[in-house]
C-alpha positions as semicolon CSV with decimal commas, in nm:
position;residue;x (nm);y (nm);z (nm)
1;M;-1,303;2,127;-2,870
2;K;-1,367;2,064;-2,500
3;K;-1,086;2,002;-2,251
4;A;-1,101;1,701;-2,019
5;Y;-0,856;1,702;-1,731
6;I;-0,773;1,353;-1,604
7;F;-0,598;1,242;-1,285
8;P;-0,387;0,926;-1,229
9;G;-0,428;0,657;-0,966
10;Q;-0,205;0,430;-0,762
11;G;0,112;0,306;-0,930
12;S;0,214;0,635;-1,092
13;Q;0,439;0,748;-0,803
14;F;0,817;0,786;-0,850
15;P;1,112;0,910;-0,639
16;G;1,152;1,287;-0,662
17;M;0,789;1,341;-0,760
18;A;0,674;1,705;-0,741
19;K;1,010;1,828;-0,603
20;E;1,054;2,082;-0,884
21;L;0,699;2,206;-0,827
22;Y;0,770;2,260;-0,456
23;E;1,097;2,440;-0,520
24;N;0,970;2,675;-0,790
25;N;0,622;2,777;-0,676
26;A;0,523;2,952;-0,353
27;T;0,159;2,839;-0,368
28;A;0,273;2,478;-0,413
29;R;0,510;2,504;-0,115
30;E;0,230;2,639;0,103
31;M;-0,005;2,354;0,002
32;F;0,260;2,086;0,058
33;E;0,348;2,223;0,403
34;K;-0,023;2,229;0,490
35;A;-0,040;1,863;0,383
36;N;0,255;1,773;0,610
37;E;0,064;1,933;0,897
38;I;-0,264;1,752;0,821
39;L;-0,099;1,411;0,776
40;G;0,119;1,444;1,086
41;F;0,443;1,355;0,907
42;R;0,659;1,513;0,637
43;I;0,533;1,332;0,331
44;T;0,730;1,580;0,120
45;D;1,060;1,436;0,251
46;I;0,956;1,092;0,127
47;M;0,821;1,219;-0,206
48;F;1,131;1,424;-0,286
49;N;1,410;1,213;-0,133
50;G;1,265;0,868;-0,059
51;T;1,325;0,543;-0,245
52;T;1,080;0,349;-0,461
53;D;1,014;0,122;-0,161
54;D;0,954;0,421;0,068
55;L;0,688;0,543;-0,173
56;K;0,513;0,205;-0,165
57;Q;0,412;0,252;0,199
58;T;0,034;0,264;0,207
59;K;0,016;0,580;0,416
60;V;0,244;0,749;0,159
61;T;0,146;0,623;-0,186
62;Q;-0,210;0,747;-0,218
63;P;-0,165;1,087;-0,047
64;A;0,156;1,145;-0,249
65;I;-0,017;1,092;-0,585
66;F;-0,317;1,298;-0,475
67;L;-0,090;1,582;-0,360
68;H;0,121;1,588;-0,675
69;S;-0,193;1,598;-0,889
70;I;-0,399;1,849;-0,696
71;V;-0,122;2,093;-0,607
72;L;-0,022;2,103;-0,974
73;A;-0,383;2,153;-1,087
74;K;-0,429;2,440;-0,842
75;C;-0,108;2,605;-0,967
76;L;-0,171;2,573;-1,341
77;P;-0,238;2,923;-1,476
78;D;-0,485;2,809;-1,742
79;F;-0,678;2,538;-1,554
80;Q;-1,027;2,572;-1,703
81;P;-1,175;2,222;-1,739
82;D;-1,490;2,149;-1,933
83;M;-1,499;1,813;-1,755
84;V;-1,280;1,603;-1,523
85;A;-1,226;1,238;-1,434
86;G;-0,979;1,036;-1,230
87;H;-0,876;0,671;-1,230
88;S;-0,957;0,511;-0,892
89;L;-0,767;0,724;-0,637
90;G;-0,751;0,991;-0,909
91;E;-1,124;1,051;-0,870
92;F;-1,050;1,226;-0,539
93;S;-0,801;1,452;-0,720
94;A;-1,060;1,522;-0,990
95;L;-1,323;1,618;-0,733
96;V;-1,093;1,859;-0,549
97;A;-0,965;2,006;-0,877
98;A;-1,326;2,076;-0,976
99;D;-1,401;2,234;-0,635
100;A;-1,645;1,962;-0,531
101;M;-1,435;1,930;-0,213
102;D;-1,175;2,155;-0,059
103;F;-0,809;2,051;-0,052
104;E;-0,792;1,970;0,319
105;E;-1,110;1,762;0,309
106;G;-0,988;1,567;0,007
107;L;-0,650;1,492;0,166
108;R;-0,811;1,368;0,488
109;L;-1,038;1,132;0,292
110;V;-0,747;1,001;0,084
111;A;-0,551;0,930;0,405
112;I;-0,850;0,745;0,555
113;R;-0,894;0,551;0,230
114;A;-0,530;0,444;0,219
115;Q;-0,527;0,314;0,576
116;A;-0,866;0,144;0,538
117;M;-0,755;-0,034;0,221
118;Q;-0,435;-0,153;0,391
119;K;-0,637;-0,299;0,680
120;A;-0,875;-0,470;0,437
121;C;-0,578;-0,622;0,250
122;E;-0,434;-0,759;0,575
123;A;-0,770;-0,900;0,687
124;A;-0,847;-1,067;0,351
125;P;-0,541;-1,091;0,124
126;G;-0,648;-1,098;-0,237
127;A;-0,501;-1,078;-0,584
128;M;-0,538;-0,889;-0,909
129;A;-0,447;-0,984;-1,265
130;A;-0,433;-0,804;-1,599
131;I;-0,617;-0,977;-1,880
132;L;-0,500;-0,881;-2,228
133;A;-0,678;-0,920;-2,562
134;L;-1,005;-1,072;-2,441
135;P;-1,345;-0,899;-2,489
136;A;-1,498;-0,748;-2,176
137;E;-1,808;-0,967;-2,210
138;K;-1,595;-1,283;-2,206
139;V;-1,397;-1,166;-1,904
140;E;-1,721;-1,098;-1,716
141;E;-1,869;-1,432;-1,819
142;I;-1,564;-1,626;-1,696
143;C;-1,555;-1,438;-1,365
144;T;-1,923;-1,519;-1,307
145;G;-1,854;-1,889;-1,357
146;I;-1,567;-1,912;-1,106
147;D;-1,623;-2,062;-0,762
148;G;-1,520;-1,781;-0,526
149;I;-1,498;-1,403;-0,541
150;V;-1,349;-1,258;-0,860
151;A;-1,473;-0,969;-1,071
152;A;-1,367;-0,719;-1,334
153;A;-1,202;-0,435;-1,141
154;N;-1,060;-0,197;-1,402
155;Y;-1,182;-0,147;-1,759
156;N;-0,861;0,032;-1,862
157;C;-0,898;0,020;-2,241
158;D;-1,014;-0,222;-2,508
159;G;-0,822;-0,544;-2,458
160;Q;-0,691;-0,454;-2,112
161;I;-0,907;-0,545;-1,816
162;V;-0,789;-0,605;-1,459
163;I;-0,968;-0,866;-1,249
164;S;-0,969;-0,873;-0,870
165;G;-1,073;-1,106;-0,588
166;E;-0,970;-1,404;-0,378
167;K;-0,630;-1,548;-0,471
168;A;-0,755;-1,895;-0,567
169;A;-1,044;-1,751;-0,767
170;V;-0,816;-1,510;-0,955
171;E;-0,571;-1,793;-1,034
172;Q;-0,852;-2,013;-1,164
173;A;-0,993;-1,725;-1,368
174;C;-0,649;-1,664;-1,524
175;I;-0,635;-2,025;-1,643
176;R;-0,983;-1,997;-1,796
177;M;-0,899;-1,662;-1,960
178;K;-0,596;-1,813;-2,134
179;E;-0,803;-2,110;-2,247
180;A;-1,057;-1,864;-2,389
181;G;-0,789;-1,691;-2,596
182;A;-0,643;-1,416;-2,377
183;R;-0,297;-1,318;-2,495
184;R;-0,185;-1,280;-2,136
185;A;-0,330;-1,325;-1,788
186;L;-0,068;-1,164;-1,568
187;Q;-0,096;-1,150;-1,189
188;L;-0,007;-0,805;-1,055
189;P;0,230;-0,736;-0,762
190;V;-0,036;-0,610;-0,521
191;G;-0,139;-0,733;-0,178
192;G;-0,510;-0,674;-0,205
193;A;-0,816;-0,715;-0,418
194;F;-0,893;-0,352;-0,497
195;H;-1,232;-0,266;-0,650
196;S;-1,382;-0,600;-0,549
197;P;-1,623;-0,713;-0,273
198;L;-1,316;-0,790;-0,056
199;M;-1,283;-0,413;-0,003
200;E;-1,616;-0,398;0,184
201;P;-1,450;-0,338;0,526
202;A;-1,259;-0,045;0,376
203;R;-1,575;0,092;0,216
204;A;-1,752;0,081;0,553
205;E;-1,462;0,264;0,719
206;L;-1,443;0,527;0,446
207;A;-1,821;0,578;0,464
208;E;-1,793;0,757;0,797
209;G;-1,540;1,003;0,655
210;I;-1,738;1,066;0,339
211;E;-2,062;1,120;0,529
212;K;-1,893;1,384;0,746
213;A;-1,724;1,555;0,451
214;V;-1,869;1,868;0,292
215;F;-1,926;1,841;-0,082
216;H;-2,009;2,129;-0,316
217;K;-2,141;2,156;-0,667
218;P;-1,832;2,120;-0,892
219;I;-1,734;2,383;-1,149
220;C;-1,777;2,124;-1,426
221;P;-1,914;1,770;-1,468
222;V;-1,717;1,493;-1,296
223;Y;-1,724;1,157;-1,477
224;Q;-1,727;0,901;-1,199
225;N;-1,571;0,554;-1,201
226;V;-1,878;0,366;-1,085
227;T;-2,121;0,494;-1,350
228;A;-1,887;0,640;-1,618
229;L;-2,142;0,923;-1,631
230;P;-2,110;1,294;-1,554
231;S;-2,242;1,435;-1,229
232;T;-2,262;1,778;-1,067
233;D;-2,493;1,677;-0,782
234;P;-2,307;1,665;-0,447
235;E;-2,523;1,386;-0,301
236;E;-2,488;1,171;-0,612
237;I;-2,112;1,233;-0,615
238;K;-2,084;1,123;-0,250
239;S;-2,283;0,807;-0,313
240;N;-2,078;0,709;-0,618
241;L;-1,751;0,784;-0,441
242;L;-1,850;0,555;-0,157
243;S;-1,941;0,271;-0,396
244;Q;-1,610;0,308;-0,579
245;L;-1,398;0,089;-0,348
246;T;-1,602;-0,224;-0,412
247;S;-1,703;-0,149;-0,773
248;S;-1,533;-0,153;-1,112
249;V;-1,339;0,144;-1,248
250;K;-1,515;0,207;-1,579
251;W;-1,234;0,405;-1,739
252;T;-1,291;0,296;-2,099
253;Q;-1,659;0,383;-2,073
254;S;-1,582;0,718;-1,904
255;V;-1,342;0,826;-2,180
256;R;-1,593;0,729;-2,449
257;N;-1,870;0,921;-2,273
258;M;-1,647;1,227;-2,241
259;M;-1,572;1,208;-2,612
260;E;-1,943;1,180;-2,692
261;D;-1,995;1,493;-2,483
262;G;-1,738;1,685;-2,688
263;A;-1,399;1,614;-2,528
264;G;-1,124;1,630;-2,786
265;H;-0,829;1,733;-2,569
266;F;-0,732;1,512;-2,271
267;I;-0,481;1,656;-2,024
268;E;-0,329;1,432;-1,757
269;V;-0,228;1,619;-1,440
270;G;0,007;1,449;-1,193
271;P;0,277;1,183;-1,188
272;G;0,324;0,942;-1,478
273;Q;0,175;0,912;-1,824
274;V;-0,042;0,604;-1,786
275;L;-0,375;0,773;-1,856
276;Q;-0,248;0,943;-2,171
277;G;-0,156;0,599;-2,302
278;L;-0,495;0,453;-2,214
279;V;-0,685;0,743;-2,374
280;S;-0,477;0,703;-2,691
281;K;-0,564;0,333;-2,703
282;I;-0,933;0,406;-2,650
283;A;-0,964;0,706;-2,883
284;G;-0,686;0,651;-3,137
285;K;-0,607;0,969;-3,328
286;E;-0,949;1,120;-3,262
287;V;-0,822;1,325;-2,965
288;I;-0,520;1,523;-2,848
289;T;-0,344;1,396;-2,533
290;E;-0,085;1,570;-2,322
291;G;0,027;1,579;-1,961
292;Y;0,169;1,797;-1,686
293;Q;0,404;1,667;-1,416
294;T;0,529;2,014;-1,321
295;L;0,475;2,375;-1,421
């Protein structure tokens, strides 16, 4: 049975995250202090002692989740993945965990990504909505027929797809989804249209950082959001990572492909338990799921 290590994305942060890890492990402390130095502020103070609102700051949220995930992965004594994947932001954690990038490089890119996404949200405010109990094909069909920009952003599991785009287009799509039989079409409390064409300015800004970054061949296949397929080729990984901001997160397809390639044990590393829940919904009782939030 192959082990697939999976890494969470934005929304999994919580006050006090990774504090126990910092306090009890010398390697973790060293990595966190290095991160404070790279970022230019003490993100650890906010992670360990900040409020929920403090953790929602753009410059904090994404690096905090990345740090919790990757520091923990690097400190796990038995970290031997057969394959890795991450949801949205989590793909950066997965790449560093699999040695496709070094820790410092990954953190710098995550910081650039966070700021670029914030700027894109301010320039073109968008919306996202969760569509429940409607087939993916129907969701795609409705999005295509809407006047304006709206597209499927996250294929989280069967019956749970997030759409993203211009506010008016998302609102119109929600009405159509309900008419088509969706159990719910719930707008999410976000300020931007992540994983949609509205993130193009952020993609262009991140491109410069990714082009300068040094990528290596990972120690195992990385299943990427854009294709849902495994890759070990550094140039292919870079290209897919760059496309990720404006493309759909194919999580359902990624999990299925990992299962087809022998994954039977999914291990979530980092804050929260969201991915364990999604894998269980996708795979049922066919796989084992567990998670690590600390050592």
